C-alpha positions as MATLAB code, in Angstrom:
seq = 'XXXXXXXXXXXXXXXXXXXXXXXXXXXXXXXXXXXXXXXXXXXXXXXXXXXXXXXXXXXXXXXXXXXXXXXXXXXXXXXXXXXXXXXXXXXXXXXXXXXXXXXXXXXXXXXXXXXXXXXXXXXXXXXXXXXXXXXXXXXXXXXXXXXXXXXXXXXXXXXXXXXXXXXXXXXXXXXXXXXXXXXXXXXXXXXXXXXXXXXXXXXXXXXXXXXXXXXXXXXXXXXXXXXXXXXXXXXXXXXXXXXXXXXXXXXXXXXXXXXXXXXXXXXXXXXXXXXXXXXXXXXXXXXXXXXXXXXXXXXXXXXXXXXXXXXXXXXXXXXXXXXXXXXXXXXXXXXXXXXXXXXXXXXXXXXXXXXXXXXXXXXXXXXXXXXXXXXXXXXXXXXXXXXXXXXXXXXXXXXXXXXXXXXXXXXXXXXXXXXXXXXXXXXXXXXXXXXXXXXXXXXXXXXXXXXXXXXXXXXXXXXXXXXXXXXXXXXXXXXXXXXXXXXXXXXXXXXXXXXXXXXXXXXXXXXXXXXXXXXXXXXXXXXXXXXXXXXXXXXXXXXXXXXXXXXXXXXXXXXXXXXXXXXXXXXXXXXXXXXXXXXXXXXXXXXXXXXXXXXXXXXXXXXXXXXXXXXXXXXXXXXXXXXXXXXXXXXXXXXXXXXXXXXXXXXXXXXXXXXXXXXXXX';
ca = [
     -11.332  -39.919  -50.424;
     -14.452  -41.194  -49.624;
     -17.355  -39.679  -48.531;
     -17.598  -41.716  -45.331;
     -13.766  -40.871  -43.981;
     -13.431  -38.550  -41.502;
     -12.325  -35.408  -43.285;
     -10.249  -33.897  -40.744;
      -7.989  -37.529  -41.231;
      -8.032  -36.208  -45.189;
      -3.777  -36.919  -46.139;
      -4.719  -34.054  -48.838;
      -4.243  -30.569  -46.670;
      -6.055  -28.999  -50.111;
      -8.964  -30.711  -49.928;
      -9.442  -30.042  -46.207;
      -8.823  -26.258  -46.310;
     -10.838  -25.981  -49.331;
     -13.973  -27.846  -47.406;
     -13.389  -24.945  -44.789;
     -13.080  -22.468  -47.105;
     -16.903  -22.997  -47.970;
     -17.778  -21.336  -44.784;
     -15.247  -18.643  -45.165;
     -17.428  -16.814  -47.635;
     -20.125  -16.504  -45.174;
     -17.857  -15.377  -42.155;
     -18.903  -12.188  -42.029;
     -21.028   -9.879  -40.004;
     -24.038   -9.424  -42.753;
     -25.526  -12.994  -42.295;
     -28.862  -13.925  -41.122;
     -28.078  -15.243  -37.770;
     -29.733  -13.513  -34.792;
     -26.432  -14.139  -32.569;
     -24.298  -12.558  -34.365;
     -26.743   -9.557  -35.273;
     -26.686   -9.220  -31.887;
     -22.876   -9.094  -31.925;
     -23.018   -6.367  -34.474;
     -25.708   -4.947  -32.554;
     -24.467   -4.644  -29.228;
     -20.990   -3.563  -30.833;
     -22.117   -0.528  -32.532;
     -24.682    0.081  -29.230;
     -21.971    0.612  -27.057;
     -19.244    2.637  -28.960;
     -22.607    4.866  -30.701;
     -21.266    7.473  -28.892;
     -18.051    7.256  -31.012;
     -19.266    5.849  -34.249;
     -22.689    7.657  -34.809;
     -21.400   11.350  -34.610;
     -20.448   12.927  -38.175;
     -19.589   16.011  -37.500;
     -15.356   16.892  -36.103;
     -17.198   19.862  -33.943;
     -20.251   18.065  -32.017;
     -21.074   14.752  -30.568;
     -24.478   15.152  -30.873;
     -26.711   13.259  -34.154;
     -28.750   16.157  -36.150;
     -31.452   14.247  -38.712;
     -34.866   15.410  -39.800;
     -35.272   17.717  -42.971;
     -33.182   20.660  -41.522;
     -31.121   19.141  -38.831;
     -33.837   20.461  -36.597;
     -33.992   17.295  -34.584;
     -31.322   16.102  -32.399;
     -30.703   12.745  -31.465;
     -28.235   12.756  -28.181;
     -26.518    9.485  -26.703;
     -25.987    9.234  -22.973;
     -24.256    5.951  -22.251;
     -25.241    5.123  -18.936;
     -25.202    1.298  -19.966;
     -21.381    1.526  -21.430;
     -21.033    3.089  -18.181;
     -21.771    0.448  -15.607;
     -20.359   -2.604  -18.138;
     -16.769   -0.170  -17.643;
     -17.596   -0.214  -13.758;
     -18.761   -4.064  -13.586;
     -15.398   -4.463  -15.513;
     -13.324   -2.388  -12.509;
     -14.908   -4.675   -9.884;
     -13.921   -7.888  -11.617;
     -10.583   -6.588  -12.362;
      -9.474   -4.714   -9.707;
      -6.927   -6.991   -8.052;
      -3.679   -8.145   -9.808;
      -3.148  -11.142  -11.860;
      -1.351  -13.652   -9.250;
      -0.688  -17.038  -10.850;
       0.653  -20.228   -8.838;
       2.016  -23.204  -10.097;
       1.836  -26.874   -8.755;
       4.393  -29.389   -9.760;
       4.582  -33.358   -8.980;
       6.509  -34.513   -6.027;
       8.785  -36.434   -7.912;
      12.268  -36.365   -9.281;
      13.731  -33.261   -8.719;
      13.047  -30.385   -5.955;
       9.778  -29.690   -6.192;
      10.099  -26.537   -4.423;
      13.061  -25.017   -6.880;
      10.000  -25.950   -9.647;
       7.603  -24.438   -7.958;
       9.556  -21.105   -7.846;
      10.580  -21.047  -11.431;
       6.851  -21.291  -12.537;
       5.739  -18.821  -10.498;
       8.818  -16.465  -11.657;
       7.412  -17.477  -15.317;
       3.703  -17.355  -14.833;
       4.614  -14.006  -13.600;
       7.236  -13.248  -16.387;
       4.055  -13.745  -18.828;
       1.794  -11.668  -17.048;
       4.296   -8.373  -17.367;
       5.669   -9.589  -20.815;
       1.897  -10.275  -22.673;
       0.650   -7.184  -20.807;
      -2.015  -10.122  -19.410;
      -3.793   -7.339  -16.733;
      -4.753   -5.215  -20.035;
      -5.781   -7.925  -21.913;
      -7.693   -9.803  -19.187;
     -10.124   -6.275  -19.365;
     -10.284   -6.358  -22.942;
     -11.107  -10.152  -22.846;
     -13.899   -9.553  -19.790;
     -15.374   -6.554  -21.696;
     -15.698   -8.452  -24.946;
     -17.376  -10.935  -23.273;
     -19.939   -8.748  -21.316;
     -20.760   -6.939  -24.645;
     -20.451  -10.040  -27.284;
     -21.440  -12.551  -24.868;
     -17.941  -14.618  -25.192;
     -14.111  -14.007  -26.669;
     -11.465  -15.863  -26.610;
      -7.249  -16.778  -25.919;
      -5.353  -17.945  -28.548;
      -2.013  -18.728  -26.928;
       0.382  -20.261  -29.258;
       4.132  -20.742  -29.325;
       5.983  -17.958  -31.755;
       9.624  -19.170  -32.564;
      10.296  -15.753  -34.126;
       9.699  -14.332  -30.402;
      12.076  -13.452  -27.307;
      15.459  -12.323  -27.591;
      17.799  -13.717  -30.099;
      19.966  -16.916  -29.648;
      22.330  -16.898  -32.117;
      22.739  -17.066  -36.002;
      22.909  -20.080  -38.258;
      25.061  -20.538  -40.791;
      23.586  -19.414  -43.341;
      22.923  -15.754  -41.906;
      19.443  -16.121  -40.531;
      18.890  -15.722  -36.745;
      17.636  -18.196  -34.281;
      15.340  -16.605  -31.326;
      14.486  -18.520  -28.316;
      10.542  -18.764  -28.944;
       8.332  -17.440  -26.960;
       4.575  -18.076  -25.604;
       2.233  -15.159  -26.965;
      -1.390  -14.128  -26.012;
      -4.182  -12.774  -28.015;
      -7.934  -12.047  -27.715;
      -9.983  -13.197  -30.356;
     -13.805  -12.049  -31.468;
     -16.800  -14.689  -31.631;
     -16.461  -13.663  -35.168;
     -12.938  -14.644  -34.852;
     -13.682  -18.114  -33.927;
     -15.320  -20.728  -35.979;
     -16.238  -24.323  -34.146;
     -19.422  -26.754  -33.977;
     -21.598  -24.291  -31.241;
     -23.875  -27.782  -30.989;
     -21.272  -29.062  -28.650;
     -21.990  -27.722  -25.472;
     -18.653  -28.490  -23.677;
     -15.212  -27.304  -24.603;
     -13.132  -29.759  -23.586;
     -15.514  -32.339  -25.833;
     -14.598  -29.985  -29.262;
     -12.801  -32.121  -32.051;
     -11.416  -29.373  -33.636;
     -11.782  -24.842  -33.721;
     -10.943  -22.893  -35.968;
      -9.597  -19.028  -35.786;
      -8.662  -16.415  -38.431;
      -5.896  -13.884  -37.484;
      -4.468  -10.925  -39.255;
      -0.770  -11.229  -41.033;
       1.285   -9.141  -42.883;
       1.601  -10.676  -46.222;
       5.121   -9.297  -46.840;
       6.085  -11.312  -43.463;
       4.786  -14.250  -45.165;
       6.298  -14.187  -48.061;
       9.138  -13.583  -46.791;
       9.018  -16.866  -44.560;
       7.369  -18.807  -47.249;
       8.836  -17.580  -50.440;
       7.935  -20.255  -52.433;
       3.931  -19.199  -52.448;
       4.855  -15.568  -53.115;
       2.346  -15.769  -56.250;
      -0.908  -17.167  -54.016;
      -0.424  -14.723  -51.662;
      -0.228  -11.496  -53.641;
      -3.686  -13.241  -55.144;
      -5.031  -13.049  -51.460;
      -7.525  -10.812  -50.799;
      -7.242   -7.860  -48.316;
      -9.112   -7.541  -45.169;
     -10.256   -4.234  -46.321;
     -11.538   -5.845  -49.502;
     -12.846   -8.635  -47.873;
     -14.645   -6.636  -45.165;
     -14.584   -8.832  -42.520;
     -15.723   -8.538  -39.511;
     -14.850   -6.311  -36.861;
     -13.614   -4.324  -38.812;
     -14.369   -0.557  -39.680;
     -12.528    1.537  -42.768;
     -10.511    4.138  -42.206;
     -11.249    7.768  -43.848;
      -7.830    8.004  -44.116;
      -6.476    6.057  -47.610;
      -3.601    3.720  -46.448;
      -2.313    0.562  -47.397;
      -4.063   -2.406  -46.567;
      -1.020   -4.888  -46.750;
      -2.891   -7.502  -43.788;
      -4.734  -10.808  -45.085;
      -6.894  -13.680  -43.137;
      -4.532  -16.370  -42.175;
      -6.894  -19.423  -40.765;
      -5.330  -21.553  -38.242;
      -7.228  -25.036  -37.924;
      -6.289  -27.100  -34.569;
      -7.984  -30.130  -33.770;
      -6.938  -31.902  -30.722;
      -5.669  -35.785  -30.587;
      -8.731  -38.601  -30.941;
      -9.252  -41.872  -31.647;
     -10.116  -40.958  -35.083;
      -7.110  -38.293  -35.272;
      -4.171  -40.072  -32.841;
      -1.863  -37.297  -33.446;
      -4.576  -34.675  -34.277;
      -4.334  -32.275  -36.899;
      -2.762  -28.406  -36.893;
      -2.994  -26.458  -39.974;
      -2.356  -22.709  -40.957;
      -3.663  -21.814  -44.457;
      -5.068  -18.846  -46.550;
      -6.399  -20.673  -49.055;
      -6.649  -24.004  -50.687;
      -3.757  -23.237  -52.570;
      -1.776  -21.164  -50.453;
      -1.455  -23.892  -46.971;
       1.990  -22.434  -44.683;
       1.855  -25.378  -42.097;
       0.310  -29.187  -42.025;
       0.964  -31.902  -39.349;
       0.289  -33.288  -36.819;
      -0.886  -31.161  -33.156;
       1.955  -30.502  -31.656;
       0.763  -28.957  -28.542;
      -1.398  -32.124  -27.835;
      -4.699  -30.158  -27.189;
      -6.858  -26.978  -28.396;
      -4.843  -23.460  -27.274;
      -8.334  -22.041  -27.611;
      -9.920  -21.173  -24.838;
     -13.811  -19.557  -24.586;
     -14.904  -16.903  -22.168;
     -18.704  -17.702  -22.265;
     -20.163  -16.274  -18.756;
     -23.829  -17.094  -19.473;
     -24.634  -19.758  -22.350;
     -27.472  -20.106  -24.466;
     -29.396  -23.167  -23.865;
     -28.507  -26.231  -26.034;
     -25.790  -24.254  -28.012;
     -22.088  -23.388  -27.136;
     -22.953  -19.515  -27.705;
     -23.103  -16.640  -25.114;
     -26.082  -14.533  -23.982;
     -24.279  -10.845  -23.770;
     -24.755   -9.577  -20.540;
     -25.322   -5.626  -22.335;
     -28.211   -7.106  -24.624;
     -30.443   -6.976  -21.434;
     -29.250   -3.486  -20.561;
     -29.745   -2.041  -24.133;
     -33.822   -1.505  -23.795;
     -33.573    0.539  -21.145;
     -30.579    2.313  -22.343;
     -32.327    3.091  -26.223;
     -35.237    4.465  -24.332;
     -33.074    6.799  -21.982;
     -31.509    8.087  -25.545;
     -34.858    8.837  -26.297;
     -36.132   10.897  -23.660;
     -32.612   12.874  -23.626;
     -33.268   13.514  -27.025;
     -36.953   14.567  -27.028;
     -35.804   17.351  -24.838;
     -32.441   17.944  -25.887;
     -34.210   18.779  -29.254;
     -37.073   21.113  -27.394;
     -34.643   23.028  -25.920;
     -32.109   23.661  -28.383;
     -35.050   24.564  -30.723;
     -37.270   26.773  -28.539;
     -35.237   27.307  -24.998;
     -34.624   30.747  -26.970;
     -37.296   33.527  -25.643;
     -39.759   33.872  -27.758;
     -41.931   37.108  -27.411;
     -45.384   38.121  -29.178;
     -46.106   41.543  -30.274;
     -49.136   42.910  -31.711;
     -48.826   44.280  -34.704;
     -49.054   48.428  -34.244;
     -47.696   48.384  -30.762;
     -45.010   50.933  -32.220;
     -41.762   48.745  -30.786;
     -38.360   48.395  -32.252;
     -37.511   45.322  -31.824;
     -33.874   46.140  -32.902;
     -33.402   47.325  -29.413;
     -33.406   43.834  -27.858;
     -31.524   41.088  -29.018;
     -31.052   37.198  -28.550;
     -34.680   36.753  -28.574;
     -37.228   35.511  -31.202;
     -39.810   38.338  -31.795;
     -43.443   36.708  -33.580;
     -45.606   39.325  -34.698;
     -49.372   38.800  -34.706;
     -52.766   40.449  -34.692;
     -54.422   40.610  -31.882;
     -58.046   39.729  -31.776;
     -60.474   41.783  -29.441;
     -58.110   40.490  -26.437;
     -57.611   43.014  -23.750;
     -54.429   44.602  -23.605;
     -53.259   43.003  -26.645;
     -51.568   45.755  -27.324;
     -48.747   44.618  -24.583;
     -45.952   42.000  -25.507;
     -45.852   38.863  -24.147;
     -43.712   35.942  -23.632;
     -44.469   32.508  -25.564;
     -43.201   29.873  -23.533;
     -42.624   26.390  -26.061;
     -39.803   25.320  -24.046;
     -41.487   23.671  -21.580;
     -40.433   19.764  -21.515;
     -43.007   17.164  -19.568;
     -42.352   16.758  -16.255;
     -43.303   12.911  -16.764;
     -40.194   13.068  -19.257;
     -37.938   13.677  -16.443;
     -39.281   11.137  -14.033;
     -39.125    8.295  -16.858;
     -35.475    9.427  -16.984;
     -34.993    8.544  -13.617;
     -36.594    5.330  -13.499;
     -34.992    4.036  -16.686;
     -31.479    4.992  -14.601;
     -32.536    3.112  -11.403;
     -33.062    0.289  -13.895;
     -30.069    0.036  -15.158;
     -27.998    0.057  -12.036;
     -30.774   -2.274  -10.545;
     -29.952   -4.807  -13.272;
     -26.241   -3.880  -13.407;
     -26.314   -4.432   -9.377;
     -23.772   -1.817   -9.321;
     -24.600    0.097   -6.089;
     -24.540    4.451   -6.499;
     -21.847    3.988   -3.567;
     -19.257    2.314   -5.988;
     -20.004    5.628   -8.211;
     -19.469    8.346   -5.476;
     -23.174    8.658   -4.710;
     -23.247    6.645   -1.590;
     -26.652    6.015    0.046;
     -27.456    7.934    3.473;
     -25.451    6.233    5.972;
     -22.797    4.146    4.220;
     -19.377    5.679    5.370;
     -17.582    2.976    7.240;
     -15.193    1.514    4.861;
     -16.902   -2.419    5.888;
     -20.199   -0.558    4.251;
     -18.485   -0.177    0.968;
     -16.559   -3.215    0.581;
     -19.639   -4.979    1.305;
     -21.102   -3.160   -1.029;
     -18.758   -4.576   -3.311;
     -19.143   -8.058   -1.910;
     -23.134   -7.495   -2.889;
     -22.180   -6.527   -6.637;
     -19.226   -9.239   -6.755;
     -21.697  -12.057   -5.940;
     -23.829  -11.043   -8.760;
     -20.907  -10.753  -11.226;
     -20.038  -14.287  -10.011;
     -21.209  -15.985  -13.266;
     -18.821  -13.096  -15.222;
     -15.857  -13.457  -13.115;
     -15.606  -17.088  -12.384;
     -15.590  -17.532  -16.149;
     -13.146  -14.349  -16.404;
     -10.312  -16.216  -14.091;
     -11.069  -19.761  -14.899;
     -10.289  -19.054  -18.712;
      -7.068  -16.862  -17.825;
      -6.115  -19.694  -15.461;
      -6.101  -22.233  -18.449;
      -4.743  -19.838  -20.888;
      -1.803  -19.527  -18.525;
      -1.392  -23.255  -18.525;
      -1.298  -23.095  -22.081;
       1.362  -20.383  -22.454;
       3.710  -22.532  -19.550;
       2.980  -25.632  -21.602;
       4.487  -23.811  -24.595;
       7.889  -23.342  -22.605;
       7.742  -26.973  -21.508;
       6.888  -28.277  -25.131;
       9.116  -26.300  -27.128;
      11.704  -23.878  -25.261;
      14.577  -26.378  -25.439;
      16.803  -23.220  -26.201;
      18.355  -21.546  -22.598;
      16.007  -19.051  -21.762;
      16.721  -15.972  -19.807;
      14.041  -13.759  -18.048;
      14.553  -11.341  -15.236;
      12.616  -11.853  -11.429;
      12.013   -9.083   -9.768;
      12.400   -9.686   -6.058;
      10.049   -7.655   -3.339;
      12.905   -4.911   -2.615;
      12.686   -4.350   -6.426;
      15.802   -5.502   -7.133;
      16.065   -8.069  -10.594;
      17.969  -10.880  -11.511;
      18.555  -13.100  -14.630;
      17.275  -16.719  -14.218;
      18.437  -18.936  -17.313;
      16.245  -21.915  -17.884;
      15.147  -24.408  -20.330;
      12.147  -26.296  -20.827;
      14.012  -29.684  -18.512;
      13.460  -27.077  -15.689;
       9.679  -26.957  -15.739;
       9.075  -30.981  -16.629;
       7.334  -31.482  -13.040;
       5.131  -28.402  -12.883;
       1.557  -29.831  -13.787;
      -0.951  -27.232  -13.095;
      -1.558  -23.121  -12.644;
      -4.010  -21.581   -9.821;
      -5.475  -18.253  -10.045;
      -5.152  -16.196   -6.050;
      -8.428  -13.981   -6.125;
      -8.592  -11.261   -3.343;
     -10.989  -11.019   -0.921;
     -13.873   -7.954   -1.921;
     -13.270   -6.303    1.237;
      -9.403   -6.007   -0.224;
     -11.058   -4.283   -3.670;
     -11.180   -0.710   -2.220;
      -9.415    2.086    0.027;
     -11.724    1.951    2.796;
     -12.001   -1.726    2.905;
      -8.041   -2.229    3.005;
      -8.008    0.358    5.962;
     -10.592   -1.379    7.705;
      -9.100   -4.650    7.291;
      -5.426   -3.478    8.523;
      -7.449   -1.529   11.937;
      -9.067   -5.201   12.529;
      -5.492   -6.819   12.091;
      -4.128   -4.292   14.145;
      -6.639   -5.139   16.946;
      -6.049   -8.456   17.073;
      -1.932   -8.489   16.830;
      -1.638   -9.691   13.652;
      -0.206   -6.747   12.001;
       3.289   -6.141   13.978;
       5.462   -3.574   12.240;
       4.602   -0.742    9.511;
       5.840   -2.798    6.585;
       2.985   -5.140    7.659;
       0.498   -2.169    7.354;
       1.258   -0.829    4.625;
       1.503   -4.441    2.722;
      -2.329   -3.870    3.772;
      -3.031   -0.536    2.592;
      -1.601   -1.540   -0.721;
      -3.296   -4.615   -1.324;
      -0.585   -6.870   -0.742;
      -1.338  -10.302    0.083;
      -2.997  -11.359    3.412;
      -1.454  -14.752    3.545;
       1.863  -13.385    4.015;
       1.153  -11.953    7.304;
      -0.575  -15.291    8.255;
       2.268  -17.588    6.759;
       3.768  -18.400    9.662;
       0.153  -19.102   11.496;
      -0.396  -21.428    8.469;
       3.128  -22.871    7.481;
       2.889  -23.771   11.019;
      -0.532  -25.815   10.831;
       0.644  -27.573    7.674;
       3.685  -29.107    9.306;
       1.593  -30.400   12.391;
      -1.068  -31.551   10.330;
       1.702  -33.639    7.960;
       3.267  -34.330   11.116;
       0.267  -36.249   12.152;
      -0.136  -38.132    9.386;
       3.048  -39.442    9.435;
       2.688  -39.775   13.467;
      -0.259  -42.075   12.216;
       2.016  -44.083    9.491;
       4.537  -44.976   12.102;
       7.253  -42.525   11.541;
       9.359  -40.988   13.731;
       9.308  -36.938   13.655;
      11.651  -34.924   15.214;
      10.649  -31.202   17.354;
      12.718  -28.230   16.829;
      13.496  -25.359   19.634;
      11.841  -22.842   17.339;
       7.938  -24.838   17.665;
       5.022  -23.185   19.138;
       5.209  -25.828   21.270;
       1.570  -25.281   23.046;
       0.268  -25.244   19.757;
       1.953  -28.604   18.613;
       1.016  -30.900   21.702;
      -2.915  -29.688   21.511;
      -2.884  -30.265   17.422;
      -0.652  -33.734   18.394;
      -3.115  -34.670   21.464;
      -6.309  -34.882   19.117;
      -4.777  -38.038   17.298;
      -5.436  -39.777   20.763;
      -8.420  -38.473   21.195;
      -9.508  -41.546   18.642;
     -10.262  -44.541   20.372;
      -9.246  -46.495   17.484;
      -6.074  -44.864   17.636;
      -5.509  -45.624   21.239;
      -5.452  -49.362   20.659;
      -2.436  -49.095   18.219;
       0.118  -49.452   20.952;
       2.739  -47.919   18.672;
       0.956  -45.027   17.447;
       0.244  -44.200   21.139;
       3.812  -44.349   21.912;
       5.178  -42.446   19.096;
       2.730  -39.689   19.388;
       3.538  -39.303   23.072;
       7.208  -39.581   22.786;
       6.506  -36.583   20.396;
       4.204  -34.940   23.083;
       7.019  -35.365   25.665;
       9.759  -33.850   23.556;
       8.108  -30.660   22.540;
       7.376  -30.405   26.473;
      11.093  -30.899   27.344;
      12.286  -28.103   24.537;
       9.766  -25.930   26.103;
      11.529  -26.291   29.517;
      14.716  -26.094   27.844;
      14.541  -23.045   25.762;
      16.175  -19.761   25.993;
      12.674  -17.568   26.761;
      14.533  -14.502   25.233;
      15.506  -16.619   21.623;
      11.555  -18.193   21.970;
       9.812  -15.013   22.249;
      11.308  -13.017   19.010;
      10.783  -16.677   17.035;
       6.947  -16.290   17.980;
       6.479  -12.409   18.100;
       9.218  -11.223   15.427;
      10.002   -8.468   18.355;
      12.745   -7.955   20.600;
      11.253   -8.469   24.093;
      11.402   -5.439   26.241;
      14.045   -5.529   28.506;
      16.713   -6.366   25.907;
      18.699   -9.179   25.114;
      19.808  -10.974   28.300;
      23.462  -10.882   29.040;
      25.487  -13.511   28.658;
      22.955  -15.891   28.692;
      23.129  -19.027   27.428;
      22.074  -19.920   23.676;
      18.798  -21.282   22.548;
      18.832  -25.282   22.663;
      18.921  -27.155   19.302;
      16.995  -29.992   21.020;
      16.760  -32.261   23.900;
      19.994  -34.188   22.912;
      23.682  -34.020   24.620;
      26.441  -32.681   22.254;
      26.967  -36.006   20.481;
      23.435  -37.336   19.369;
      21.735  -37.155   16.333;
      21.772  -34.198   13.866;
      22.455  -30.670   15.165;
      19.359  -29.349   14.123;
      16.952  -32.021   15.121;
      15.869  -33.148   18.731;
      16.042  -37.283   19.386;
      13.044  -38.502   20.710;
      12.633  -39.576   24.232;
      12.299  -42.356   26.026;
       9.367  -43.816   28.206;
       7.278  -40.463   29.269;
       8.716  -38.912   32.792;
       5.088  -38.739   34.554;
       6.405  -36.332   37.337;
       7.171  -33.772   34.129;
       3.425  -34.556   32.912;
       2.144  -33.000   36.093;
       3.689  -29.410   35.428;
       5.208  -29.460   39.359;
       8.424  -28.117   39.630;
      11.357  -30.370   39.893;
      13.231  -27.899   42.155;
      13.788  -24.193   42.473;
      15.142  -23.962   38.521;
      11.626  -24.179   38.027;
      10.263  -21.634   39.371;
       7.614  -19.511   37.734;
       9.168  -16.853   35.490;
       8.440  -14.000   33.156;
       9.473  -14.092   29.383;
      12.606  -13.539   29.684;
      13.069  -16.162   32.382;
      13.569  -13.699   35.348;
      12.177  -14.845   38.653;
       9.451  -13.078   39.736;
];
């Protein structure tokens, strides 16, 4: 292959692996790159309260020649990071799938896609992995998800003739550190990346079982422990290290590489797979909230807190050293005072020779443990500065400012903090959304064997659902549903529930508990939103010249008012056919409103049985203005020319006298 040829298009996988392997030698934490040094520094600082202590019986560090200096770590910055993570990830992940409106029943496709997204979220513990992803992104500046299809995952499906087991397969999601991902960082847009490589830990004995022809080469591979790779801390416990690095190279389809490329290898002589990129894309997604200008590298949020944190630790260490060494009372006593010091314990006695001092024979206390008041004040300044930089209100940490008592106030403070953290949360949720798309696409592309998953309903009942990749053909996109910040605190949810009771949106105890438990508020307003969607769709069809039928269950007043807006446009009024269709449809609602059984209609609109109970022997609710043999049973036929007398609202006879909700004459 010539040097001018594209290295990824080289048909020899050994040459490709060798070229990539040249960079693996510097793929460690001990290089001179300032970005990677920041990764290591932040990681060690973030976990310093765990990594620094060198004794099992204390969390303090004793320095100096005789251990007289105390180094004390008070991880306030880490606490603020954890608080920010809690604020962002406080809501349950809820994914919604979208399907193409063609071919199959799209409603069933969406239901299946939503159930599969819930299944993946639960089975892959995506809530927990999401916290790990966000924490890593805030501490190291970036993190990545890897979503790939595992043919040996899922339930056993059948046994082959050779005795091997064929599994269903499943999409698996893992979290990678920035030290585990290699790419061309000078490309700003991730969608423009031609290739991305990552490394994953694999058990060498499992690799030998899967690739017995490569056993000799696999045994030659250095273990991760001997490799001294990044983000790996050697344990003091002696153990067998059976894990090696396996590199996964993904190249997206491009004009220079039409089929893309996917290669898994451990060395240039140990190649497990090489072929076209069957994913059709790069299944690695970044979570980098703040990018370095001109590069696709992250700026760690934790780095802005570290200087203040380090100064706080210095101040705490100074105070602690002073009190530990000099906190015990020191008594100075002149020589010859004839005091038996053995009679007083727990104190340090210092003998001295008085120099013509009046009353020199009296023992005195020597105060040495006092620390400068400025040291305590500067700690308070540092602490306030940390909270200000992290924008985490003291109220969210159990110390509300004076006057902050209501749920709305707490929710407002939460909203303010989330607004400041919007860059972090937006990138986080966007990464998880694209990750879920990769996971579902894995089932669409590779899930040819029938899968069975458990679908759990709201009543905690579970049913089994069988499907294959053909059932997911119409599923195209995935969206993620986010909660209002007001719903992310208990006080805020109580405040919302009380407001909804006052407005009549909460009608049952079940609705109240749904709000308190942080349920989806859209469920409470689903009737109103779905009816609004219906009216909008009807207006579109009426303008297209399509005849629309009304039903007795419609909110007729709402429909009439929304349909009337079409006639407010002079351009529409100039179209005689559309005007007639709109007028006919409006009159259909008017006629149905007059014929409706008030009792049944009241239940459909209020979800409650009206006072007084059901009428005795009353007529069944009307299904529409048609006769017994006209049109389909659940649709109303359109009327002809509108009855202008009816439109005036004047009563046509005694039967139209004013009545109450149940149709009783007043």
